[in-house]
C-alpha positions as CSV (number, residue, x, y, z in Angstrom):
1,M,-17.2,-22.9,17.1
2,H,-15.5,-24.0,13.9
3,H,-15.9,-20.8,11.9
4,A,-18.2,-18.0,10.9
5,S,-19.2,-17.8,7.3
6,I,-19.3,-14.5,5.4
7,R,-20.7,-14.1,1.9
8,T,-18.8,-11.5,-0.1
9,S,-19.3,-9.7,-3.4
10,N,-15.5,-9.9,-4.1
11,I,-13.4,-12.5,-2.4
12,H,-10.1,-10.8,-3.3
13,R,-11.2,-7.5,-1.7
14,A,-12.5,-9.3,1.3
15,I,-9.3,-11.3,1.7
16,A,-7.3,-8.0,1.5
17,F,-9.5,-6.4,4.1
18,Y,-9.3,-9.3,6.6
19,E,-5.5,-9.6,6.0
20,L,-5.2,-6.0,7.2
21,L,-7.0,-7.1,10.4
22,G,-4.4,-9.8,10.9
23,F,-6.1,-12.8,9.4
24,V,-4.2,-15.3,7.2
25,V,-5.6,-17.5,4.5
26,H,-5.5,-21.0,5.8
27,E,-7.2,-22.9,3.0
28,R,-8.6,-22.0,-0.5
29,F,-11.3,-24.1,-2.1
30,T,-14.4,-23.9,-4.2
31,T,-17.9,-24.5,-2.8
32,G,-20.1,-25.6,-5.6
33,Y,-19.5,-23.0,-8.4
34,T,-17.8,-20.3,-6.4
35,L,-14.5,-19.3,-4.7
36,A,-14.1,-19.7,-1.0
37,C,-11.4,-19.7,1.7
38,W,-10.9,-20.2,5.4
39,M,-8.9,-17.5,7.2
40,Q,-7.5,-17.5,10.7
41,G,-6.8,-14.6,13.0
42,L,-7.9,-12.7,16.1
43,N,-8.4,-16.1,17.9
44,G,-11.0,-17.3,15.3
45,R,-11.6,-18.6,11.9
46,I,-13.8,-17.1,9.2
47,E,-15.0,-18.5,5.9
48,L,-15.3,-16.2,2.9
49,I,-17.6,-17.2,0.0
50,Q,-17.8,-15.1,-3.1
51,I,-21.4,-14.7,-4.3
52,P,-21.9,-14.3,-8.1
53,Q,-24.3,-11.5,-8.9
54,P,-24.5,-10.2,-5.3
55,K,-27.2,-8.0,-4.0
56,P,-26.3,-5.3,-1.4
57,A,-26.2,-6.5,2.1
58,P,-28.9,-5.1,4.5
59,D,-27.7,-2.4,6.8
60,A,-27.7,-4.4,10.0
61,F,-25.9,-1.7,12.0
62,H,-28.2,1.3,11.3
63,D,-31.6,-0.4,10.6
64,E,-33.3,-0.7,13.9
65,H,-35.8,-3.1,12.5
66,Y,-33.2,-5.5,11.0
67,V,-33.6,-9.1,12.2
68,G,-30.9,-11.7,11.8
69,Y,-27.2,-12.2,12.4
70,Y,-25.9,-8.8,13.5
71,H,-22.1,-8.9,13.7
72,L,-18.9,-10.7,14.6
73,S,-17.2,-9.6,17.7
74,F,-13.4,-9.9,18.4
75,D,-12.0,-9.6,21.9
76,L,-8.8,-7.5,21.9
77,T,-8.2,-7.6,25.6
78,A,-5.0,-9.6,25.3
79,T,-4.0,-7.8,22.1
80,T,-4.1,-4.1,23.1
81,N,-4.2,-1.9,26.1
82,D,-6.0,0.9,24.4
83,L,-8.8,0.4,21.8
84,P,-8.8,4.0,20.5
85,T,-5.1,3.8,19.7
86,W,-5.5,0.4,18.1
87,L,-8.3,1.7,15.9
88,H,-6.4,4.8,14.9
89,T,-3.4,2.7,13.9
90,L,-5.7,0.3,11.9
91,Q,-7.3,3.4,10.2
92,Q,-3.8,4.6,9.2
93,T,-2.9,1.1,7.9
94,F,-6.1,1.0,5.7
95,E,-5.5,4.5,4.5
96,Q,-2.0,3.6,3.3
97,A,-3.2,0.3,1.8
98,S,-6.0,2.2,-0.1
99,Q,-3.4,4.5,-1.6
100,D,-1.1,1.6,-2.6
101,R,-3.9,-0.8,-3.8
102,P,-7.1,1.3,-4.5
103,E,-8.6,-1.5,-6.5
104,Q,-8.5,-3.9,-3.5
105,V,-8.7,-1.7,-0.4
106,Q,-10.9,1.2,0.6
107,P,-10.3,3.5,3.6
108,L,-11.6,2.0,6.9
109,K,-15.2,2.8,7.6
110,I,-15.8,3.3,11.3
111,L,-19.4,2.7,12.4
112,L,-18.9,3.5,16.1
113,E,-15.9,5.2,17.6
114,P,-14.5,3.5,20.7
115,E,-16.7,4.1,23.7
116,Q,-17.1,2.5,27.2
117,Q,-20.1,0.3,27.9
118,M,-21.1,-1.4,31.1
119,I,-22.1,-5.0,30.2
120,G,-23.1,-7.1,33.2
121,D,-20.6,-6.3,35.9
122,R,-17.8,-5.3,33.6
123,V,-16.7,-2.2,31.7
124,Y,-15.7,-2.7,28.1
125,E,-14.3,-0.5,25.4
126,V,-16.4,-1.2,22.3
127,A,-15.9,-0.1,18.6
128,F,-17.5,-1.1,15.3
129,I,-16.1,-1.0,11.8
130,A,-17.6,-2.1,8.4
131,D,-15.9,-4.9,6.4
132,A,-15.3,-4.7,2.7
133,D,-19.0,-5.4,2.0
134,G,-20.3,-3.1,4.7
135,L,-21.0,-5.8,7.3
136,P,-20.5,-4.7,10.9
137,L,-17.5,-6.0,13.0
138,E,-17.2,-5.3,16.7
139,F,-14.0,-5.0,18.6
140,I,-14.1,-5.1,22.4
141,R,-11.7,-4.9,25.3
142,V,-12.3,-5.5,28.9
143,I,-11.3,-2.5,31.1
144,N,-12.3,-4.0,34.4
């Protein structure tokens, strides 16, 4: 896959959010009449596109009747040995950034605290957070 594209209400807030996750802006450009960029991190690439006059995003995480793209998922197996500790550290990073730059960064919104899930024949640690526009992001780690 080349990239996943995310429409955002404020590209500067979205960039600040994804930078705190470890993404780096790779290319800035315009698409038609609006700002956009590619960011790389967590073994992938995303495209952020600012939407003029945005409407609120549907609540894909909590609406059991929602149909469509659900979330991006990032595998942290090679990055961390403990998803709860990783998430706690990330939460502290966002808390500090929100105090330093309240116009760009909000405290981290956790949608699902880390829990173990059996998927196929493997056990995973799984957690969900919301991005700057409330879109769900999943973080997983293979336990065995």
